[in-house]
N, C-alpha and C positions, 0 to 999 in steps of 0.2 A: 306587658309580657306575661304570658300564662305561667302559673306556678307549676313546677316540675313534679313528677311523681314522687311520692314519699312512701317509704317502706311501711307496711302495716305493723302494728304493735307486736304481733306474735313472732315475727322474724327480725325485728329491728336490732335486737341484741344478740342474735345468733352468730356464731363464728364457725368456720369450716372445721371439720374433723381434723385433728392435729396429732397424727401418730408420731412416734419417735423416729426422727430422721438421722441420717448418717450411716456410715459403714461400721459394723461391729463384727468382730471375729465370731462371737457367739450371739445368736439372736434367740433368746429364751423369754421373750416378752409378749408373744402373740399366740401362744398355744398351738403353733403349727406343728405338723408332723416333721420329724427330721429325715424321713425316708423320701428319696427322690427316685424318679423312674430310672431303671437301668438302661443300658444301651439298646437292648432289644425293644423295650417298651417305648423308648424315645423314638425309635425308628417307626414303630407302628403308629404312634401319635402323629408323627410327621406325615405319614402316608394318608392318615385320616384328614389332616388339615389340607393336604394337597388336592384331595377329592372334593373339597367344599365348593359349592356353587356360590361364589361371592356376589354374584349379581342377583341372587334370589333371596327373598325374605325367608327367615327360618320357619320351621313348623310352629304355628301359634300355640299348639297344645303340647309341644315337646313330647310326643307320644313315645318315641323310641327310648329316651332316657327315663321317662316315667315308668315304662315297662321294665327297664333294667333295674331301677330302684325298687319297684314292687317285687320283682323276683328275688332280689338280694335280701329283702326283709320279710319275704313270705306274705305279701299283702295283695289284695285285689287291686288291679291297676286303676279301677274307677275311683278309688279313694285318694289318689295322688295328684297334686298340683305342683308344677315346677315353678321356681322363682329365681330371679337374678340375685342369688344369695338369700339367706333367711331374713336379712334386713328388709328386702323388698316385700316379703310376705308379711312381716310385722307392720310395715307401712300400710299395706293393703287392708289388713285386719283393722287397724286403728282408723284408717281413713274411710272405710266403706261398710264394714260390719257393725260399726258403732257410730252413734250420732253425736253431734256437737253437744257438749254439756253432760253426756252420760259419764258415769263413774268407771274408771279403770283402776283396779287395785294392783299395785306392784309392791316390791319389797326392797328393803335396804339391809345389807348390800345385795345387789343383783346386777344383771346386764343393763347398762345405762340406756340402751336404745329403746327399751319399752317406754320409759318415762319421756324420752325425747319425742317419740312419735305421738304419744298421748297429748303432750302439750302443743306440738305442731298442729295437730288436728282439732285443737280446742276441746278436748275431753276434760273432764274433771279428774285430774291426776291425784290419786290417793296413794301415799307411800307408807307402808307399815314397816316399822323396825322389826328385825328378827330378834330372837332371844340373845342374851349376852354370849351364849356359846355358838351363835350364828346359825342355829337350827330354825326351821320354820314351824311356828306354833299352829298346827293344823286346826285344832278346835277353836282357837281364837279367830283364825281366818274364816272358818265356816260361819261362826256367829256374826262376825262383822259383815260379811257378804249378805247374809239373810236379813240382817236388821237395818241395813243402810242402802238398799236398792242399788247395789253394785251391778253394773251391766256385764263386766268382764274382769277376770283376774289373769295375769300373765306372769310367768316365772320360769326360770331355767332349772332343770333337774337332770343330772347333778348341777349344782349352782356354779356359775361363773360370777364372781371370782373365788368363792369360799372353798370350793372343791368338795363340799358336803352334799349328800343326796337324801332325797325323800323316798321312803320305801314304796313299793308298788301298792301295798296295803293302805298306806296313808294317802296316796294319790287317789286310789279308788274311793276312799272315804270322802275326800274332798269333792271329787267330781260328782259323786252320787248324792251329796248332801246339799247341793246348790242348784239353782236354775240358771245362774249366770254362765256366760261363756267362759270356759277354762282353756287358756292357751298355754300348752305345756311344751316348753322348748327343750328338746332332748338332744341338743347339739353335742353333748359329751356322754350320752348314754351308751355309746359303743364301748366305753371303757368300764362299764358296770353291768350288772345283770338284772336291773329292776325296770326295764323298759315297759311302758304301758301300751306299746303298739299292738300287742295281741288282743287288747280289750277295746281298741278304738271304735270298733263297730257296735259296741254295746251302749254308746253314749251319744245323744243328740247334741250335747253342749260342749263338745271337746274338739280341739284342733291340736295336733301334735306336729311340732316343727322339727325338721332334721336338716343337717348340713353336710356338705362334702368337704368342708374346709378343715376338719379336725382329723378324725380317725381315717377317713377316706384319703386324706392327703392331697386334696385338689383346691386349695385356697385360691390359687391363681385364676381358676375358671369361673368363680362366683356362681355357685350352684346350690340351691336349697330346695326343700320340699315341704309342703303342708299335707298332712294326712288327716282326713276327716270323713264322716259319713257323706253319702252323695249330695244331700241338700246343701251342706256347707261347701263341699268341693265345687259344686256347680256355681255357687255364688262367688267363690274366689276366682274361678276361671272367667266368670262374667265381668268381674271388677278389675282384673289385671289388664295391663297393656297387651295389645294383640300379639306382639312379637317380642316378649320380654326376655327370653333366653336366647342368646345368639347361637348360630348354627354350629360353630366350633365347640362351644361349651356343651351343647347337646350331644354332639358326636363323641367328643372325648369323654364326657361323663358316662355315656352308655358303655363305651369300651372299657373304661376303668372299672365300672361296677360289675362287669362280666368276669373280672379277675378275682373271683371269690377267695380262692386259697391264698393268693398273694395278700389280699387286703386283711384277711383274718390273721395271717401271720404277722403282718405289720402291727395290727391292733394289739396282739398278744405281747409283742416286744415293747410297745409303748406303755402298756399297763405295767409290765415288769420294771421298766425304767422309772415310772412314776412312783411305784412302791419302793424301789431301791432308794430313790432320791429322798422320799419321805423318811425312810428308816435312817439314812445317813445324816440327814438334817436333824432328826430327833436326837441322834447320838451327839452331834455337834452342839445341840442345845444343852446337853448335859454338861458339856465343858464350858460353854459360854452362856450364862443365864440371860444375857441381853436378848437372846432368841427365846422369847417368853413361851410361845405356843407354836408347835408344828402340827397343824390340823390334819386329821386323817384325810385321805384322798380317794375319791371315786372317779377321778378324771385323769387327764394327761398332764396335770400340773400340781404343784404343791403351794399351799397358802400358809405363810408364816407371819405371826404377830411379833413385832419388835418395836420398841420406842425409837430405835435407831434406823428405822426403815429408810428414811430419806438419805441419811449419811451412807449407809451400806449401798444403796442404789447408786449413788453418785460415784463411790469408790469402785464399784464394779464397772460402771461405764468407763472410768479412767483406765481400766484394765481391758477395755474393748469387749465387755460382757454386758449385754442388755437383758434386764429383767423388768418386770412391771411393779411400780410402786403405787399403793393405795393408802395414803396417810400413814398409819402405823402398821401396815401390812406389806409384805412382798409376795408377789405371785411369780413362780418360777416354772417354766415349761419343762416337761420331761426331756432330758437331753440324750444324745447318743452316748455309748460307753466312753468314747474319747472325750466328748464334751463334759461328761459327768466328772471326770478326774480333773479337768482344767477348772471347771466351776468350783468344785469343792476345795481345791487347793487355793484358789484365789480368795474364796470366802474365808477360809481358815486364816490366811495371812492378814486379811482385813480385820478380822475379829481379834487376832493377837495384837495387832497394832493399836486398835481402839482400847483394848484392855490395858496395854502398857502405857498408853497416853492418858488414861483416865485419872 
């Protein structure tokens, strides 16, 4: 009897992505927008879906939605490549623009999928720890890249999960000081004013990733974009699957991106929510020292250091409030005004209970 197929070593111990399951009254764990389409917009989206030619393949280059994205951000359309979420674009970059054994530099803490795809495609994954205050040591990064034959560096700015950002000046210094490919994930940059998109055409070694899942509020349609000079853009389009973004996502994405005034208003309110949450958590930390550090935020979430993170996380779940736990940190998505009051009241009650039982 022949021996059956055995999984190769690189995937033998992999497990499927395991998001938080269950129904929770407040979902503040995934950095999604709390804005939902109103009745008129839902009707428009329904009409778009009804017009879809379901028997036909989608546009392989997603021209309409790439054009809408380029217009929204003031970019030449030729620089834009669409993906089935930013995750697909990260996978394409790691799997095709880099070769097996080449070094990919990432940072800790940062978005986990960079390292995941590096290891999946058998790159040499190098992880540099950030400073104790969670900032990125730009000069140390530049030196390491140039002295160690690093092929590419990939990081989020502002950072998920720390909520901290690297200034445009520091990004410029990094990109200009290395020959390595710099993959700059600006998933949360719509909540800050330091985007490097205006300078993307000045650098041959730069890819900027954007998503429609956060400020644009379209997490359900799985739509991301890579922005780079034509040589890199053409390479990405050549390497991706032919029909990688489905027709409904393309059509809905293009329609939503045309709603500029609506989207900018939503972004403004999300920023205000995150700043208010940050300030009120900081005030709460003054009353309850177990909340050691409430980090400044450049995003639509707040990152809090506390040795009681796991306990607080569990107690919030018991109150049907989901936030994200990272060891000694909690990451809390910017809530709606009503959600804000419920969250902070629940958190206050938990902290009082913990203090009284200490």
